[in-house]
N, C-alpha and C positions, 0 to 999 in steps of 0.2 A: 245443377240448379242451386242446391244447398251450398256448394262451394262458392258460387258467385255471390250469394247472399251473405255468407260469412266474410268474404273478402270485402264487400261493401261495408259490413258492420265494423270490421277491423279498421278500415280507412276512416270511418266516421268517429269511432270511439277514440282512436289515437289522435286524430286531428282535433277533436273536441278537448282533449287533455292538453292541447297546446304543443304537441310534437310536430316537427316540421314535415310538411307534405313531401319534401324532397326525398326523405328516406322512408317515410311511412308508406308512400305509394308503391315502391318496389316490394315492401313486405306484404302488403295487401295483394299485389299482383302475384307474388309467390304462393300465397294461400290459394288463389284461384287456379294457378297453374298446377299445383300439386293435386288438388281435389278434382281437377278437370282432366287429368291424365297426360299433361304436357311435361316434357323434360324441363327441369327447373332452370338449368344453365342456359339452354336454348331459348327458353321463354324470356329470360332477363336480357341476355346479350343480343338476342335476335329480335323477338317480337316487341318486347317492352321498349328497347332502345330505338327501334325503328319508328314507333309511334312518337316517342320523345323527340327524336331528331327531325322528323318530318314536320311536326308542329312548329318547332323552333325555327326551322329553315323558312317556313312560310310566314310566320308572324313576328319574328324578332325585329325587323325594321319598323313595324308599326308600334310595338312596345317601346322601342328605343326613342323614336322620334316623338311619340306621344309624351314620354317622360321628360324629354328635353324641352318640348313646347311648354309643358306645365311648369317646369323648373324655371325657365326664362320668364314666364309670366309672374312667377312668385318673386324671383330675385330682382326684377326690374320694377317691382311693386305695381305693375299694371293690374294684377289680380286684386290687390288691395284697393286700388283706385275705383275699380268697378264696384266692389263690395261697399266701400264707404259712400259712394255717390248714391247707390240704390237704397241703402239703409237710411240715408239722410232724407231722401225724397219721401220715403214711406213714413218716417218719423217714429219717435219712441212709443207713441200710443199704440202703434201696431208693430211692436218689436218682433213678434213671431213671423208676421208676414214679411217684414223687411229682411230678416235673416233668410227666410225661405226663398224670396226672390233673388237675393244675391247669390246664394249657393246654386240655385237652378240655372241662372244665366252662365255662371262660370263652368258648371259641369256640362251643360248643353253645348257650350262653345268648345269643348274638347280638353279642358283642364282636368288633370287627374283628380279623382275624389280625395286622395290623400293630401294633395296640394291645397284643395279647396278647404279642407278642415283647418289647416294651419293659417290660411289667408283670411278666413272669415271669423275665426274664433275671437280674436281681440276686439273686432268691431261688434260681434254679437254680444260679447260680454258687456261692452259699454252700453249697448241698447237695453239689455236686460237690467243693468244697474239703474239706468235712468227710468225705466218703466217699473222698477221694483218687482220684477218677476223672479221666481225661484230658479236657481241655476240648474236644477234637475231636469228642466225642460229644454235646456240648451242642446244636449246630445240628440234627442229625438227630432228637434227642429232642423238641425244640420243634416241629420240622416235622411229626413224626408226630402230635402232639397237636393242632396248629393248622391244618395244611394238608391233612388227608386225611379220615379217617372222620367227624369231627364236621362238616365242611364239605359232604361229598358223600354219605355213606352213611346215617347215622342219620336216619330219618324225623322230620319235624317241626322240623328246625333252621331258624332264620330267616336264614341266610346267603343272599346274593343268588344264588349258584350253584344253590341249591335252590328259589328262587322263580321264576326265569326260565321254566322249563318249565311252570309252572302255567298261563300264559296261552296256551301253544301246544297243550297236551293236555287242558285243562279239568280239571285235577287240583288237589290241595291239597299243602301242604308235607309232609304225612304220607304221600304216595304210596309205594306199594311197601314196606309195613312189613316183610314177611318177608324178601324178597330184600335190602332195605337193611340190616336188622339183621344178617343173616348176613355180608354184605359187610363191615360194620363190624367184626365179630368177626375176620374173616380179616385185615383191615388192621391192627387194633389188636393182635391176638394175634401175628400174623406179624411185625409191626414190633417189638414188644416183645421177642419171642424173639430176633430178629436183633440188636437192640441189646445184650441181655444176653450173647449169644455174642461180639459184638465187644468188649464190656467185658472178658470173660475173656481173649480173644485179645490185646488190647492190654496188659492188665495183665501177662500172661505174658511180653510183650516188654519189660517195664520202663517202659511209658508210664503216667505218673501225672499228677496235677494240677500245673499250672504257673500262676503268676499272670499275668493279662493285662498287656500293656504299658501300656495306658491304663485306669486305674481310674476315670476321671471319671464314667462312666455308672453305676457301681454304688455310688457313695458318697453317695446322696441319701436312703437309707432312714432313717426315724425310727420311734419306738415308738408314735406317736399314730395308730394305725390305727382305722378305723371298726369297728363291731360286725359280726361275720361274718354273723349271721343277717339283719341289716338289709341287708348288702351283697349277699346272694344273692337277696333278694326281687325286685329289678328284673329279674333274669334269668328268674326263675320267672314273673313277670308277663307278660313277652313270650312265653314258651313256652306258658303256659296260655291266654292270650287268643287267641293265633294258632291253636293246635291244638284246644283243648277247646271254647272259645266260638265259634270260627270267625270271629273279628274279622279285618278287613283288616290286613295287615302294617303299614300306615301308622298305623292306630289303635293297634295293639299297641306299636309303637315309641314313639309319643307318650306312651302310658300309662306305659311304662317310664321315659322321660325325666322325666316329672312325679314319679314315685316317687323317683328319684334326688335330684331337687331338694328334695323335701319332707324326705327323710331327712338332707339336708345343708344345711338352711336357714341354718345358721350360717356357711356358706361362700358365701353368696349373692353377695358381691362378686366372686368368681372365675367366676361362671357365664357372664358375657358373654364373657370370654376363651375359655372352653371352647367356647361356642356358635360363636364366630367361627372358632376353629381347626378345629373339626369340619366346619363348613359349607365353609370354604375347602378343606380336604383332600378333600371329596367331589367338588368340581368337577373336579379332575384325574382322579379315578377314573372319573367318568361320561363325560368327554370321551374318555379312552382307550378305554373299552368301546364308546362310540358310534362312534368312528372305525373300530373293527374291524367293527362291524355295517354301516357304510356300505360297506365293502369287500364284504361278503357280499351286499349288495343289488345291487351292480354285477355280481357273478358271476351272480346270479340272472337278470339282464336280458339276458345274451348268449345267442344262439341255441344255443350248445353246451351250455348248462346242462342242458337236458332229457336230452341223452345222458349227461351226468355223473350225473344223478339215476338214470337207468335202470341205469347201471353199478353205482352204489352199492346200489341196491335189489336187485340180482341177486347180490350177494356172499353166497355161502353159502346163498342161499335164505331167509335170516332177516334181517328188517329191523333187528333189534336189533344184529346184527353190523355192518351198514353204518353204522348210527347211531353206534355206539361208535367205529368207525374214523374217520368224518367229524369227530366232535367232538374226538377225541384229536388228529387232525392239525391242526385249527384252533386248539386250545388250545396245542399245541406251537408253531405258527407265531407266535401272538401273545404267547406267554408269559403267558397269562391264562386261568384257568378260566372266568370269567364271559364273557370275550371269545369263547372257543372255543364255548361253549354258545350264546351269542347269535348268532354267525355261522351255525353249523350249523342251528339251529332257525329262524332268519330265512329261510334258503334252503330247508330241507327239512321244517320242522315240520308244515306243512299237509299235505304229501304223506304223511308218516308217520301223521299222525292219521287221515286219510281211509283209509289202508291198514289201520290198526288196526280202524276201524269196519267195513270190508269183510270182514276176515278173522277177526274175533272176538278179536284180540289186545288185551289189557288196556292202555289208555293209561297206566296207572300204571307198567307195566313200561318203557314208553318214557321216562317222566319220570325214573325212577330210573337207567336206563342212561345217559341224557344227563347227569345230574348226576355220576354216578360217572366217566364218561369225561372230564368237565371237570376232574376231579381226578387225571388220569394224567400225560400228557405236558406239562401246564401247568408242572410244576415242573422244567423243563429249566434249564440254567445261567443263561439270560437272564431268568428270571422275576423280577419286581420284589420279591416277598416273599422269595425265596431270597437275592437280593443284599442286601436290608435285613437279613435274619437274620445273614448272614455279617459285615456291617459292624458290627452291634451286638455280636456275640459276639467280634469281633476276630480271626476266622479267615479262611482263604482257601478258594477252591474246591478247591485241591490238597489241603488238609488235611481237609476235611469233606464235599466234594460227593459222593464215592463213596457214603458212607453215606446222605446225603440222597436220592440217586437210588434206592437200594434201598427205603427206607421210604416215599418220597413219589411215586415213579414206578412202579417194578417191581411192588411188592406191590399197590398199588391197581389196576394193570392185571390182575393175577391175580384180584383180587376181582371185577373187572368181568366176567371170563370166568365165574367161579362164578355171579354174578348172572344172566348171560345163560342159563346152563344151567338155573338154577332157574326163570326165567321161561318157558323153553321147556317145562318140565314142569308149568306152571300154578301154581307156587309164587310168587305175587307179594305 
């Protein structure tokens, strides 16, 4: 038990220091193996790599196609069109709401949150400039729309965090519609109210818009944007085929990719570059998550794991509570929502599913709690998306992370508690 906790601590501390999970995870797995009485070489070459390869085999097509879909949306400027249109409709007087809506639509439509950051930032900067709002609120506003409720709470979204639980609990992407929708309202409503409160607070202190030191990233916008209605069709295709027609996510993403290409046939010379870039970017993402899953596989193999499972299952007498805690801890340790969900479900998913069948607990509740919990502690300071967001916006952790923590960590955890309470009352 102590060895497992030390392994988790090693993973969390080294990941927090910015060391790559690709080699940190095997080290943490080695600590668990040695203290758990396993042969170190067998644990790495056999157990660890088995978990690594099995996850990559199952999920690489989704990672790759999702990255390509997002890259094509970015390079064809369809993502920019959607963001521009929505922010113009909302207007500069509601700059925070406009940015929140634009990021939410793109993320819920299946565009990678990293792509959303780059697509929305130039437009968000223009809105904040016109509204004379301090730039320190830009990162938490984008984080609220891209990193939280559209990724984890709203049923039916095609993000990987919402898809991983389907294989463990025999559910669909639309699992837990009632509790998920209420959790989304808590996150979106609470986050927006907080950001408006912060806007008024900072304005009263005399903090207003200041130009970024490096304007290079925002000076590429032109007026030749695609049609808005054509731009939103690929997003709708992915959502409709996945949730209404029940198509596999791979087929849904391929259909969306084909639609993007057909609507932008005049840009066909750039397609190869976009395909190459998207495919290359997906490799690092799948390897990072697979490395984290390999760690979970080793944890599952040591004799003390059964005692750990029994301890988690006995927390509060409610398996939803222990699942939320386990997933949040692993998401925080790896700095990855998908990594945290994958580790906890790789180790505990079957146990929880069997427990649900035995006790009458709806597996959809397990699905939604796992997804929501992957969107809590994942957004700690070492999270890759948080770091990318701050780099793109030209701000520091000191300037903006406190607000990111509130909207992307604290409020989602509160929403998870609300969802657990609803599931306990049978409102799934």
